[in-house]
N, C-alpha and C positions, 0 to 999 in steps of 0.2 A: 588688442589694446583699447580700441575705442568702442567696445561693447556698450559701455555706459552711455556714450554719445548716441548710439542707435536707439537704446532704450528710451532716452530722453525724447528723441524726435518722434517716435512712433507709439509711445505708450502713455499719452496724457490721460490720466484717469479722471472720472467724475469725482468731484469733491476734493481734488488735490490742492496743495498749498502753494499758491502763486502770488508773488508780489506782496507778501505780507498780509494777504487777505485770504479768508476761507471762501472757496467756491462751493456752494451747496450743490447737492446732487441735481437740482433743477437749474444750475448755472447762475443763480442769483448771488451776487457778491454780498457777503456779510462781513462787517468789521471784526477783526480779531484783536486780542490784547497783544502786547509787545514782548511777552515773555519769550526769550530766545529758546528755540528748540521745541516749542509747543506744537503739537500736532493739530491741524485745523479741524474744527468741528465738522462732522460728516465726512471725514477723510476716508477714502478707500485706498488701502495699501496695495496698489497695483504697480508692477514693474519697478519696485524699489524706490519710487519717487517720494512717497509721503513718509519721510523719516525725520524724527526729531533729533536735534543736535545736543551737544554738551554746552551750548552757549559759546561764549568766547570772543565776541566782538570787542575791540578796544573800548574801554569804558567811556561812554558819552551818555548824554541824557536820553530818556525814552522819547520816541516820536511824539510830537504834539500836532494838533490840528491847526493849520494856518489858513487864514482867509485867502481866497484866490486873488491873484493880481494879474494884470495883463502883460506886464513885462518886468524883468528883474531890475528894480530901482533902488529900494532902500532895504537894508538888512535889519532884521529885528535884533533884539538884545538878549535873546535866550542864551544862557550860559550852561555848558555841559556840567553834569555832576562830577565831583572829584572821584578818583579811583576808590573803590571800596577797600577796606583793610585786607580782605581775603585775596585781593589782587596785588597787594603790595609785596612782591617777592624780592624787590631790590630797592635800595635808595641810592641816589647819586648826588654827589656834591662836586662842583667844578669851579675853577677860576683860571685866568689867563696869566702866564708868566713869560719872561723873556727867553728862557731856555731850560733844557733838561737839567735838573738838579738845583734849580733856582725857585724853590717853593716859597716865594716872598708874599704870597697872597693867602687870604682866608677863603677856603672853598665855600661856595654858596649852594644851598639845597636847590636842586633842579625839580621844578614842580609840574612839568608838562610831560611826564612819562606816560607812554601808552602800553597797553597790555592786550594780548589776544592768545587764545588757545585753540586747539583743534576744534572747529565748529561742528563737524559731522559726527553722527552717532557711531558707536563701536561697530554696529552692523554694516556700516558702509564699506564695501570692498574697495572703493576707489581711494580710501585713505592709505591703502597698502601698508597698514600697520603703524602709520605715523600718528603719534600722540604729542604730548608736551605742550609747551607754550613759548611765546616770545614776548619779552618786555623790550621796548625800544624807545629811543629818544633821539631827536635831532639837536645837535649843538653846533655852534658856529665858531670858527677860529680865524682871527685876523691873520693876514699874510705875514710870515716871519715870526709869529709868536708860537707858544706852546701851551697846551692845556694841562693843568694839574688836576687830577681826578681822584676822588675818593668814593669807592663803591662798597656797600654793605649788602650781603645776601641774607635773606630770611627763608631761603628754600631749605626745607628739612633735609639734612644729610650733606648739604654742600659745605665744603671747607677747602681752603688753599693748602692745608697741611700735606696733602698728597699730590699737589700740583696746582699752579695758578698760571693761566695762559691768557694773553690778549692776542687774538689771532686777527689777521694773518701774521704769524711770527716772523715770516720773511721780512715784513716791514718793521715790526716792533722790536726785534731782538737787540738792536743797538741803541735803544732809548732807555737803558738802565734796567734796574730790577724793581720789583714791587716791594713795598713795606707792608707786611701782614700784621694784623692786630686782631683782638677779640677772638682768640682761638682759631684764627685763620678765616673768619667770616667777614673781615674787612680788609680792603687792600687800597693802597695809595700808589699812584704811578703817573707817568707822563705820557701824553700823546703828542708827538712832535710834528704831525702832519695831518692833513685831511685824509679821510678814508672811512671805511666801514669796519668796525671792530667788534669781535665777539669776546666778551669778558667771561672767563670760565673758572670757577672754583671747582676744579675736577681733575682727577688723575687722567693721564693720557691713555691709560688702559681702558677707561670707560667706553671708548668708541668702538671696541670690539665686543661689547656686551649688548645684545639686541634690545633687551628690555630697558637698560639704562640709556642707550643712545636714542631710542625712539620716544622716550618719555621725558627727555631732558627739558628743563625750564631754562630757556636761553635769555641772555641779555645782550642786546645789540646797541652799541653807541655809534651813531652816525655823525661824524665830524665833517662839517661842510664849510666851504668858503662863505664869507659874508656876501649876502645877496641884497641888492638894492631894488626895492619895489617902488614904482613911481608914486608920487603923491596921490593919496586917495581921492583928492578933489578932482583929479583928472580921470578917475576910473568909475565905471558903473558897478555898484555893489550888488552882488547877486543875492537874491532872496530865495528862501525855500518855500515860498507861498504858492508856486504854480501847481495847478491840478492836472496839467498836461503830462503826457507820457514823455515828451521831449520839449526842449527849448532850443531856439537858434541863438548862437553867439556870433555877432558880426553880420555882414562884413564891415571892415574898417572901424572896429570899435575895440575898446579895452575894458576888461572886467576885473573884479576882485572877489575872491572868497575870503571872508573875514574869519579870523580866529574867534572862538567863543560863540559861534552861531551854530544852531542845530540843523545842519543840512541833511535832513532825513525826511524823505517823502513817504515813508511807509511802504514803498514799492520800488522797483527798478526805475531809475530816472536817467535820461540821456540828454547831453548837451551836444548839439551838432555845430561844429565850427565852420566858418566861412572865411574867405580871403582876408588877409591883413587883420587878423584877430590876435590879440594878446590876452591871456588869462593868467592872473597872478593869484598866488595863495599866500596869505599871511602865515607866518610860522605858527604851527599848531592848528591851522584850519583842517577840519575833518568833514569829508563830503562823501555821502553814500550815493554815488552816481558814476556815470561813465562819460568819456569825452570821445566822440567819434565823428568821422565823415567818410563814408564809403560810397555815397551816391554820386560823387563827382571828385575831381582832383582839385585841391586847393593849394594856395601858396601863402607863405609868410605867416606861419602860425607859431606862437610862443605860448607854452604852458610852463610856468615858472614859479618856484617857491617851495618852502619846506612844509607842505601840507600833505594830507592823505586822501587818496581816492579809493573807496572801498566798494567792491561788488558784493553786496550783502543779500540782496533779494533775488528771488527767482525771476528769470526773464520771460516775457511773453514769447509766444511761439512764432518765429519767422515773420516778424514785422520788418518790412523793408527799411534798411538803413538804421534800424534800431536793435533788432535781435536776431537777424539772419546770421548764418555762420560766418560771414565775412566781417561781422560787426561786433561779435560777442567778446570784446576785450575791455579792460580798463581804459586803455587808450588805443584806438584803431583808426588810422587816418591814411588817406592817399594824397600825394602831392609832393611839393618841393619846398625847401626852406622851412622845414618843420623842426622846431626845437622843443625838447622836453627836458626840463632842468629841475632837479631837486625833489621831485615828487616821490612819495611812498605809495606804491600800488599794492593793494592787498585784496584778498578774496576771503571773506568770512561767511559765505553762503553755507548754511547747514545742510542744504539738500544734496543728496548723494548723486554724483555723476554728471553734473552740469559743466559743459565744455566752455572754455574761454581763457585767453592768455592775458598776461599783464600788459604787454605792449606789442603791437604789430604796426609797423609803418611801411606801406607799400609791400605788403606780404605777397610773395610771388606765387602763392597757391590759391589766391582768392580773386574774384572778379569785381568789377564795378557792379553794384547792386542795381536791379531794375524791377519794375512792377510786374513783369511777366511771370516770373517764377523765382521764389527765394532760392539763393544758393545754399546747398547742403554739402558739407564736407564729405558726406557719405558717397557723393558722386565720384570721389577719388579713392575710395576704399574698396579693395577686392574687386576693382573694375579694370577692364582692359579697353583699348581703343576699338572703335571710334568713340570719342568723348563728345558730349553736347557742346554747342557753341555757348560760350560765356565771354562777354566783352572784357578784354584786358583793361587794366588801368595803365600801368607803365611797363608791363611785360612786353617783350618783342612780339609774342604770338598770343592769340586768344586761346582759350582752353582746348578748342578743337584743332589747334595748330595752324589755323589760318592766320595770316599776318595782321598784326595790330597797326593801324595807320594814324592813330591819334595820340601824340605824345605831349599834348598841352600840359603844362605844369608838372612835368616829369624831370627829375634831376639828371644832369649830364656831367656833373663833377662833384667833388667833395664840397666845393663852395656852395653848391645848391642843394647838397644832400642833407639827410636827416642828422641831427645831433642830439644824442641822449646822454646826459651827464648827471652824475650824482643822483641817479634814480635807484630806488630800492623796491624790489619785487619780492613779495612773500605770499605763498599760497599753500594749500593743505591737501589737495586731491590730485589724482591722475587727471590729465586733461587741462590742468591749470598750469600752462607752460610759462616760460620766462620772457626774454627780450629778443625781438627780431626787428632790426632797423632797416632792412631792405637794401636795394642797390644804391651804392654811393653813401650808405649810412655809416655813422660812427656811434659806437657805444663806448663810453669811457667813465672811469671813476664811479662804477656802479656796483650794486649788490643784488644777488639772486639767491632765494631760498625756496625751492619748489619740490613737489613730488612728481615732477615730470621734467622734460628737457629744459635746461637752464638758459643757455644762449644758443641762438639758432642762426649761424652764419650760412645762409642759404642763397646768397645772391652775390653778384659781381661787385668788386671794389669796396667791400665792407672793411671797416676797421673796428676791432674789438680789443680794447686796451685797458689795462688796470681794472680788472673786474674780480670781485671777491664772490665766491660761490660756496654755498652750503647746500650740497645735493642731499635730498632726503631719500626716502626708501625706494624710489624708482626714477629712471631716466638717465640720460647722458648729460654730464655737465656741458660738454661741447658737442652738439649734435650736427652731423654733416648733411642732414636733409632726408626727406621722405618723398614728397609728392610734387616737387617743384615743377612748374610749367616749363616747357621746353624753350630754352634760350641759353646763350653762353653764360657760364658761371665761373668767373676768373678773378685771380689777383686779390683775393681777400687776405687781410693780415690780422692775425690773432696773437697778441703779445701781453705778457705780464698778467697771467690768470692765476688767481690764488684760490685753490680748492681747499678750504679749511676743514670741511668734513664731507664724507661721501658714504652715505648709508645704503647705497643701492646693492651692496652685497646681500642685503636681506632678500631681495627678489631676483637676483641674478641666476640662481639655480633653475628658475622656471621661465625667465624672460631675458633675452629673446629665445625663440625656439630654434636655436642653432648652437654651435659650440662656443659662442661668444658670451662673455658677461656684459653687463652694462658698464662699459669702461669709461675712462675720462673723456676719450675722443671716440666718436663712432656713430653708428646707426645702421639701419637696414635701408639702403638707398634703392628706390625704384623709379627714378626719373630718367627721361631721355636727355636731360640737360647734361652736357659734358662739364665736369668740374676740373679746373686746371690751376696750377701754380698757387695754391694756397700756402701761406707761410705761417707756421705756428712756432712760437718760441717762448721760453721762460714761463713754463707752466709748472706751478709748485703745488704739490699735493701733500698735506700735512698729516692726516690720520688715516685710519683703515680704508683701503680702496681695493676694489675687485681686480682691476687690470688697467693697463695703459690705453690700448687701442683695441676696439672691437668693431670691425667694419665689414659689412657684406653688401655687395651689389646684387640685386635679385629682381628679375622681371615679375616675380611672384610676391614681392613685398606687400604687406597688408595695405599700406597707404602708398599709392604709386601713380605715375603719369608717364608711361612709356611713349615713344614716338608712335605715329600712326601705324608703323610697321611692326610695333611690339618690341622695339629695341630699347635697351637701357644704356645710359652714357657711361663712358670711362671716368675714372678719376686719374688724371695725369699729373705727374711732377708735383705731388703733394709732399711738403717738407715739414717735418716735426723736429725742430732743432732745439732740444733742451726741455725734456719733461722729467721732473724730479719728484721722487717719492721719498719722504722721510722714513717710511717703514716698508718692510716687505709687503707684497700683495697679500691681502686678506681674503681668501677664497673659501666659500662654503660648499663647494662641490658641484661638478658637472659643467664647468665652463673655464675659459682661459682667455688670454689675449688671442685675437682671431682676425685673420684677413682672408677674404675670398671674394673674387669677382663672380660674374654670372657664369655658371658651369655649363649651361645648355642654351646659348643664345638662339633666337629665332633665325631661320634661314635668311641670309642677306644682311644680317646685323654684323658688320665687320668694322675694322678700323676703330675710330673713336666711339662707335656705337656697339662695340662688342662686349661692353660691360666689364672691362678689366680695371684693376688697380695697377697702374703702370708707372714705374720709376719713382716709387715712394721711398723717401729717406727718413730714418728715425734715429735720433740720439737721445739718450737720457741716462739717469742713474736711479737705481732702486736700492734704498738703504746703503748707498755708497758704492754699489757694484754696477757695472755697465748693463743697460738694457740691451738684450741681444735676441737674435732670432730663436734661440732655444727657449725663450719665454713665450713663444707664439705657436699657435696652430696656423699654418699657412697653406693655402692651395696654390702651389707653385705655378700651375698651368694658367691660372687667371690672375696671378700677381707677379708679373715679370719684372726683373731688375730691381727687386727690393734690396735696399742697403741699410746697414746700421753703422752710424758714425760714433765718434768719441765726443762726449759732452764734458765740458770743464766742471770742476767742483765748485758749486756756487757758494759753499760755506767757507772756503779756504781763507778768505780775507777777514772773516768774522771771528775766527778762533783766536781768542786772546786769553790764554790760560797759562798758569805757572804749574809745572810738574813737581810734585813732591814724591820722589821715588821711594819705593819700599815703605809706603805709609798707608794707613787705613783711617777712616773717619766714620764714626757712628755715635749713638747716644752716649753722652758724658765722655766722649773721646774725640772732641773737636768737631762734631757734626750732629745734625738731627736728621733722622731718616725721612726721606720723601718716598723712595721706593722701599717697600718691605721685602718684596721678592725681586731677585735679579732679573734684568732684561738682557737677553743675549744680543750682542751687536757684532759688527764685522771688524771694528777697529777701535782704538782709543779715540780717533777723530770723530767717529759716529757717536761715541759715548759723550764727548764734549758737545756735539751738536744737540743732543737731547737736552742738555743743561741750558744751552743758549736759547732754546725755544721756551723754556719754563721760567717765568719771572720769579718763582719762589726758590729756584735752584742757585746755589753759590759754588758748589763743587761737585765732582763726581769721583767715585771710586771705581777703578777699572782693574779687572783680573786678567792679566795677560795670558794665563794658562788656558782659560776657557772662554774668553771674550765676554764675561759677565760685566754688567754695568749697573751701578746704583747712584741715584741722585741724592744729594744732601743739601740741607740748608744750615744756616748759622755756623759756617765753617771757620775754625780757628786753628791755623797750622801748628801753633806751638803746643796744641793739645792732641795732635794726631797720634794714633797708636802705630805700632810696628806693622808692616805689611806682609810679614812672613815670606818674603822673597817673591811673591806673586802679585801683590796689590800695589797700585800707585794711585795717588790722589792728584787730580787736576783742579786747580782753584781758578775760578772765573775772575777776571780783572775788570 
């Protein structure tokens, strides 16, 4: 999986493209233009690194040369250029009303929409076939109010005539239906709460078509609470004028990134935070930089506001605390009382195969950085103990399993733990993972769209709640861990997870290299840390998905950290209580749901270090039917006491339909076709659920003889046709 990571580390070619500059073959830096995807002059295409992209950074002004300053004091007034017409795939108007159905305001055009598309070239294998684009915007909603939104699509071929969805539909289905206009290319609707919403003029069948799913031009509307930024007179305004590779923020200081400023240094740029530092982002602030601190543990850090942090440029190689493997994140910090609120974290780097996550706080697989030797994640890939000494930050043991004795500025409770709220993570390549908040960390009300693992509950006492996930062509939406350092891993809670799309069926036939697909929950676990008492509940999966759970414990995992004796830890008492799939599993061959522990543990690896999955319980529904052991491949000898329970129907209270027995609805007979071809369902209830999810749907026709289902709009019961004794119409109320 991490071949690209190894290539990056050991194959730096002469003349390759780093930090927005061309490095001539003699090593002399020469300035390059700012055209996205341009190959540097004198570039040697070695190891796949020197690859031009398709462009695709959100539209801002080109970099400018700024005079150097000694400290960030006054921000210049450079204003980003507006989006070009070729990027105007959507327009949005919005206003605030008192409630759903009370459109008493005139929607106002939203003018700070951002756009990005796949930045890497087609030849980049780490894209895993993912193309397309994302248009996104941050809106704010006062508490107790409702947004009235009008969206128009200009994407060729898009129309709500075959379906219109605002996902996650689990949240939106009770907020009324949409009013479609202009041939289905315009929709008006209500958003009655904060959250992260995908607006889709598309049929639900699109998500089983690989070409359409991977090239889709997405629209994300991020609806946030009102956030108060302190008076700018009390904040230090950050300038993009520094010529340094990094700048220190703090200690004991407060800063501001202004909207309308071109924060682009023409290369990778790092801000190192120190104790008691607050960094605010004005709404719309756009910053091509990273915020990190991995050289020490800090306390009382706030990163807050509705701005964007973009990793766009290549990182230098193994600069301590700047670009070593512990530090290569949009946000990567060690310490306690760390709050990240509202930020959009993206990676638009066009270079193929550069590793780095959106957010890691107190990552349990990386050490405090030091000047002796940069940490390389390759130290934990295809390696067995003994491991080298690396100083832990807040882990209980160092990397070589000697005890850590320094827990200064380490959280010991949720009150001191990390809090990640209303954060949006969007990346485009393998190795660009999502969100990991560490021990005692909380991630809530956030969004992840990645081509690798989305959320990473890899440590004790985590809380992951109300998270919307759009899983792209590779990775697990909920990953249970790889190479965790050895310490107890207990009592994490994962609740209300909304997987709106899951394209990893594209790569599941070839990865992982066992009988598992890349399921909603799982991974290949190779750590000596014993995982216990995880509670997962209310996981909702809306469109095509490979499988529910794919989990293997293996001493031979690609990324691993066994005990000094070579043992891998058990997973004990893991409870998945309520995982719901709107559709049957969509599998493309060679894999299934899968559970296996370590089948050949090392001598002496017994008890909790025998690598078993013990006492796991699972309950869920797949297209209305119970999830059961018959859906799984299970190695019973290493998965003792596996049980399957009964899950309640989450849609029962939402079904509000009137049945018109022995009736039919179609064009000029009381309805307009949304579905041209029938969809086979399990029951009339599931047929109704399809309509509840689709805001263009007003009724469904159900054939009781063969369980066929058709969605309809513009339903008029007085004009329904006869049902021929087998058809019934259910009208949405």
